[in-house]
N, C-alpha and C positions, 0 to 999 in steps of 0.2 A: 216448411222449414222447422227443424227441431232446434230449439233455442240452445240447450246445453251442448249439443253436438256442434252447432255453429260456433259457439264461443271456444269450444275445445280446439278445433282445428286452427282457429285464428290465434291461439295462444293467449286467450283472455280469461283463463280460469286459474286461480291460485289456490283457493280453498273453497270447498263446498260442503255444507252440512249434510249429513246423511238424510236421505228422503227428499232432497231438493229436486232432483231430476224426476223422481216419481210424481211429485206434486205438479210440476210443470207439464208432464206428459198426460196427467189425469184430466186437467181442466184449464180453462182460461184463468190465468193467475195474475193478480195485481202485485206489482213489485215497485219498489222505489229506490231512488238514489238521492242523497242529500247534497246540496250545493250551498256553500256559504256565500251570501250576497255582500261580500266585503268590498266589492267594486261594482261599477255600473257596466262591466263587461266580463264575459268569460275569457279565459286564456286557454291555450291549447292543452294545458295540463288537465282541464276539466273534460276534454273530449273523450277520454277513455270511458268515463261513467256515462256520458251522453250517448256514445256508440253502443254501450251495453243496453241502454234503454231503447235505442233505435232498433237493434236486432230483436229485442224483446217484443216491440210492437209489430215488427215484420213477421214475427212468429205467431201472431194472433193474441198475445197477452197484453195486459194494460199497464202502461208505464205511468208512474207518478214522479214528478220532480218536486222534492221538498226543499224549499228555500229556508235556510236556517236563520230566519230573522231573530229568533230568540237566542239560539245557540251562537249566532254571529255576534251577539252582545256579550257572550261569555268567553269564547275562544276554546278551541279543541287542543288538548295536550298531545294528541297523537303525532309522533314524528317531529315535534317542535320542542324547543327548549325555552321559548319565551312566550309570554301571554300576548295576545294580539290586541289591537285597538278596539274599543267598543264604539258602536255606531248608534246614532239617534234614529228614531222611527222614520222621520221624513226621508233621510238618506237611504234607509233600507227599502222604503216603498219605491223610491226612484230607481234604485238598483234592480229591484224586482221586475219592473216594467221593461227595462232595457234588456235584462237577461231573458225574459220570456220571448221577446222579439227575436233574439239570436237562436233560442232553442227551437223556434217555429220552423227554422230551416232544416232541422233534423227530425223533429217529432210532429205528428199530426194532432193538434189540439182541437181541430174543428170537425173531425171525422164523425159521421152519423153512426158508425159502428160502436159496439159496446166497449171496444178497447181504445177509444179516443184518449189521448194523453191528458193528464191532469196536472195542474201546478197548484201547490199549497204552500203556505208560509207558517212555520210553527209558532211565530209570534202571535198568530190569531187565536191559538188556544193556550199557549203558555202565559200570555199576558193577563189572562183571567184567573190564573192559578195563584192562590195565596201561598206564601212560604209554609205556613202551618199545614195547609191542606196537602201540599206536596210531600212534606216529610212524613205526614201521617198516612196518606194513601199510597205513596210510591216508595218512599225511603225505607219503610219497614220491611219491604219484600226482598230487598237486596242487601246482603251483609257487607260490612266494611272489608272483611276478609276476602270476599269474592271480588270486590272492586280493586283491592290492593294487589291481587294476583295478576292483573292485566299488565302486559308488557309496557304499554304506553305510560302507565302510572309508575311501574317499577323503575323505568329509566330515569324519570324525573326525580324520584326519591334517592336514586343512586348517584346523584351528583351532576346530572346534565342540567345546565341552567341554574336558576336561583331557587330551586325547589318548586312547589306547586301550591297555588292558593286554593282555598276551599271552593272558590267559584269554579276553577278548572277541574278540581276533583269531582265536582258534582256533574260535570259535562256528560259522562256516560249514563248517568241516571236520566238526565233530560233527553238525551238521544234515545235511550231505552223507552222512555214514555212516548216519544214521537212514534216509534214503531207500534207501540200498543194502541195509541190513538188512531193511527191509520188502519190497524187491524180491526178495531171496533167500528170505525166510521166509514171505511172504504173497502173492508174485506181484504186488506193488504197482508199477504202471507210471506213475502220475501223482501229482504233488504239487501241491496248490492252496494259495493264500494271498493276502494283500493284495499290492498292487503293490510295497510296500517290501521284500517277501520274494523278489523275482525273482532277485537275486544269490545268495542262499542256496540257493534251489531249483535253479537251474541248476548250482551247484557239485555238487549231488547227481546230476543227470543226467550231468554230466561224469565224476564218479567211477565211476558205473555203466558208462559207456562205456569208460573207460580201464582199470579193474581187471577188469571182467567181460565186456567186449565186448558189453554189453547195450544196449538202447534204452529210454529212459524219457522222460517228458514233463513239461511245466510249464504251468500255467494260473494267472493271477492276476486278481483283481478290482480295480476302482478303490478307492482309499481314500475312505471316505464323508466328505463335507463338508456343511456347512450353507450355505444360500443367502446368509446374512448374513456368512459367513466364520468363524463360530464353530466350535468343535470339536464334532463330532457325539458325542452321548451324555454330554456333560459339562454339569452345571448348576453353579450357585453352590456347591452343597453337594457336588459331586464326581460320581462315576460313577452311572449308573442301573443298579443291580444286578438280577439275576433273583431273588435271595434276598429273600423278603418281610420278613425281619428287617433287611436292609440298606436296601432301598427298598420302601416299602409298596406294595401293589397299587394303592392310590389314586394315589400319586405316579407310579407306573409308567404307569397309565392316562392321567393328566393330561399326562405328557411327550408321548405320541403325539397326544393330543387338541389340544395347543397347537402342533403343527408348523405351519409356514407352508404356504400353498397350494403353493408351488413345491417345497418339501421333501417334502410328503406325496405328490406325484405320483411322486417318485423312490422314496420309502421303501415305498410300497404295492407296488411291483414287486419290491423287494429283500427285504422282510421278511415277505411273506405268500405263500400259495400260490394266491391268486385267479388265474383264467385271464386270458389277454390280453383275451378278449371281455368278461369281467366287469369288468375294470379300465377298459377303454375306455368301457363303459356308465356306470360310476360317474364317470369323468372328465367325460363329457358332462353328466351331471346336476349335477355339482359346478360346472362352468363356467356353467351356466344359473342356479344359485342358490348362489353361494359362501358366503353367510351361514349356510347350513344345515350347512356343514362335513362334507359327506358322506364325503369321502376320509379326513379325520382320524378320524371316528367309526368307519369301517370298519377302519381301521388299528389304532386303539386297542382295538376289540372283539376283533379276530382275535388280537392279540398278548397281551392281558390274559387271555383265555380259555386260550390255548395255554400261556403261562408260568405262570399261576396257576390259575384255575378259573372256571367260569361263575358260581358264587356270588360270587367276588371281583369279577368284572366287574359283576354286577348291583348289588353293594354300592357299587362305585365310581361307577356311574351315579347311584344314589340319593344318594350323598354329594355329588356334583357339583351336583345339583339343590338340595340344602340350602344349599350355599354361594352359589349363583347365583340364589336367590330363589324356586324352586318347591317347596322342601322344606316339610314339615309337622312339627309337634311329634311326631307318631307316628313319622315316618321318622327323625327325630333320635334318638328314644329307642331305636330299633332298632340304632343304630351300636354296634359293639364299641368298647372303650376305645382300642384301637390305631387303628382307623379314625377315630374322633372326633379323636384327637390329630393324626393325619396330615392330615385335612381342614383343621383349624384351626392347622396348624403356623405359627409366627411371629406368631400373635395374642397381644396383651398378656395376661399372666396375673397375677392377684393372689390371695393366700391369705386364707382366713378360717377361724376356728375352727368346727369342725363343730357343736359344742354350741350356738353362737349361732344357727346356721341351724335346728337342731333345735327351739330354743325359739321360733322365729318372729321375723322381722325385717320391720318395715314397709318397703315398697319404697324410699321416699325416703331413709330412713336407710341402707338397704343400698347404694344407688347413690352417695350423697354422703359418708357418714361411714365406713361399714365398708370400702368398696372404693375410694373416690375416683375412680370412673368419671366422676363429675361434680364440678366444683370446689365447687359449692354446692347446697343443697337447692332453692333457688329455680330454678336452671337445670334440675335434675332434674324438678321439677314442671312447668315449661314444656314440656319434651320429652314428658312423660307426657300433658299436656293436649292436645298436638298429635297424639297417637296415633303418636308416632315412636319408641316403644321396645318391644322384644320381649324376653321371657325364654324361652329354649328354643323360639324360633320362634312364640311366642304373644304377641299384643299384650296389654298390661296397662294398668290404670288406676292412679291414685295411691293407691287404697285397698287395693291388693294386698299380701299378706303372703308373704314368701319363707320357705318351710319345707323340711324334708327331702324332701318329695315332688318338689321341683324338681331334685333331684340326678340327673344323668345318670350311669349306672354307679356310683351311690352316692357320687359324688365331685365332679362338675363342674356348673357352671351357665353357660349361654351367654347372654351379654347382647349384644343388637344395638341400636346407636344409629344411627338413620337407615338408609340402605340398605346401606352398606358397612363401617361401623365395628363390629368385633366385639371382645368381651372375654370371657375365661374366668376364672371365679372357682373356685378350687380349695378344697374343704372339707378341712381337715386336723384 
C-alpha cells in the first residue's frame, strides 16, 4: 500500500511539502501527529490525524503520537481566538494514559516489527529546558519576521480575539523544537496534521534545516466540514467523545447513522479502512437505494465496533429498532440502564413512589392521576380503547394493572402514546 496514494484517493491531503512522497517511497519513514491531552478522552475531531497514522502504519512506516503535555500548558493560537486553560502535570499524565488506551484500538504499539507505534509526551523534554537555554539554542534560529508571517499569528494580530500573549506567540517555536527533538532522537522526518497546522509544522522543518542542516517534511489534511456548514463532530450537547462515559455507544452510533448522504460519502473514505473497491461498490448500491442508508450503516458499524465493541454495536442497533418501531418488550428488557437512558435521552420523565407501583395501580389511574401523562381519565380511556397506548412496548387494555413486574432495570416504565410520544416513569 502506497501511503500518499492511499491518502490522495481518500481525500486526506491538503498540502504536502515537495519531496514528501519521494521520502516515503524511498524508505520506512517515521512520522508524527500531535494531540493535545486537554481531556482524558479523544473526540471524533481527533480521528482524522489518528487515521492518517493508521494508514501510515499499514503502509509499513512508523507512527509517533506526540502528546502535547508542554504545549497543552501553553495553548495553540491556530484557528482559535482565545487562550485555553492550562493543565497541571498530574491531570496531563492521567489524560495520557486514557488516550493511549483509546489509540491502541487504531494503532499497534506492541508490534515486534520496526514500525511499532510510539507515544511520547513533549513535557518529558520541554520541562527540562530552561528559558535561557531555549531562547539561546532555539529562538535565535527563527526570526520574528518569519513567525509573524504565519496566518495563525496574523489573524490574531488583526483583531480576532484579544490579541496574543507572548506565551501563545512562542507556541510555534515549541512545536518546531518538538519536531527537531523527534528528528534527532527518533529519526522522525515527517510531521502531519490538519491544514491549520501548516505554519507550525513548517516552522519545525525550517528549524531542522537551519540548526541541523537536515531535511524534514510536512503533510496536512483538510479540516473536516459538514455539507450543511455546521461544525463536524459537534452536536447540541457538545463533542462526540470516544469515552463511553462521555458519549454513550448508542449516541456515538447514531451520530454516524444520521450523517447526510453527502457527508457519509466523504466520511467513509476518511474514517474507515474499507478499500477503494469496497467503498465504490457501497456508493453504487447507496445511490440506487438511498433510503436503505447503506453508507451510513457501514460507517456507523465500522466505527462503533472499532471504538467500542461488537457487543456495543449490536446493542445500539437493537436499541435503534426499539426507538423506531421494530423493537419488542423482550429487546427493551435486555437494555442496560445506561443504554436505556441513552436511547430515551430527552424524553419527559416523571417520578412515582415505588411502593405505589408495588401495590398495583389501575392503568387509567396510573396515566391520568399518578403521572399526568393524560390530562384526564376520559382521554386515557379513549387512547386505550383505540389501541394507541403501550407500556414497555406492549399494547395494553384499560383493565391492565401496573405492577413491579413492569419496571425495567427495577426502576423505569416506558409509556408510548401513539407512534412517537414517549414518557419515562421513574420509580423512587
